[in-house]
C-alpha positions as CSV (number, residue, x, y, z in Angstrom):
1,X,110.7,82.2,86.1
2,X,107.0,82.1,85.2
3,X,106.5,85.6,86.6
4,X,109.3,86.9,84.4
5,X,107.8,85.3,81.3
6,X,104.3,86.5,82.2
7,X,105.3,90.2,82.3
8,X,108.0,90.2,79.6
9,X,106.0,92.4,77.4
10,X,106.0,95.2,79.9
11,X,109.7,95.5,79.6
12,X,109.9,95.5,75.8
13,X,110.2,98.8,74.0
14,X,106.9,100.0,72.5
15,X,108.4,100.0,69.0
16,X,109.6,96.4,69.4
17,X,106.3,95.1,70.8
18,X,104.0,97.0,68.5
19,X,104.6,97.6,64.8
20,X,102.4,100.7,64.9
21,X,104.5,102.5,67.6
22,X,107.7,104.4,67.1
23,X,108.2,105.1,70.8
24,X,111.5,103.8,72.4
25,X,110.2,103.7,75.9
26,X,109.2,100.4,77.5
27,X,105.5,99.3,77.5
28,X,105.5,99.7,81.3
29,X,106.4,103.4,81.0
30,X,103.9,104.0,78.2
31,X,101.2,102.5,80.4
32,X,102.3,104.6,83.4
33,X,102.0,107.8,81.3
34,X,98.6,106.7,80.0
35,X,97.3,106.0,83.5
36,X,98.7,109.3,84.9
37,X,96.9,111.2,82.2
38,X,93.7,109.3,82.6
39,X,93.4,109.9,86.4
40,X,94.5,113.5,86.7
41,X,98.1,112.6,87.7
42,X,97.1,110.8,90.9
43,X,100.2,108.6,91.6
44,X,98.3,106.3,94.0
45,X,95.6,105.5,91.4
46,X,98.3,105.0,88.8
47,X,100.2,102.6,91.0
48,X,97.1,100.6,91.6
49,X,96.4,100.4,87.9
50,X,99.9,99.3,87.2
51,X,99.6,96.6,89.8
52,X,96.6,95.3,87.9
53,X,98.7,95.3,84.7
54,X,101.5,93.5,86.4
55,X,99.0,90.7,87.3
56,X,97.8,90.3,83.7
57,X,99.2,88.0,81.1
58,X,101.2,89.4,78.1
59,X,98.2,88.7,75.9
60,X,95.9,90.8,78.2
61,X,98.4,93.6,78.4
62,X,98.8,93.6,74.6
63,X,95.1,93.7,74.2
64,X,94.8,96.7,76.6
65,X,97.6,98.6,74.9
66,X,96.1,97.9,71.4
67,X,92.7,99.2,72.6
68,X,93.9,102.2,74.6
69,X,97.2,103.4,73.4
70,X,97.1,102.8,69.7
71,X,96.5,106.1,67.9
C-alpha cells in the first residue's frame, strides 16, 4: 500500500496534478516523453531515468516536473 501512495502522482493526469498544465496524459507519460527527448530517444536511458522517478516521493516528482516540464 505504501508504494501505491508513494507513486500516486505518476498516475494522475498532468492537468489534474498541475494547474498550469492542460495535458490529459498521465504524469508518468509526460516524464517518459521528457526523458526520451532529453537523451536522444535512447529507450534504455529513459527506462533508467523512469526507475529513478519511481523511487522518488510524490513531492520529489512534483518538484522535478515543476522545474523541468513547466513551460
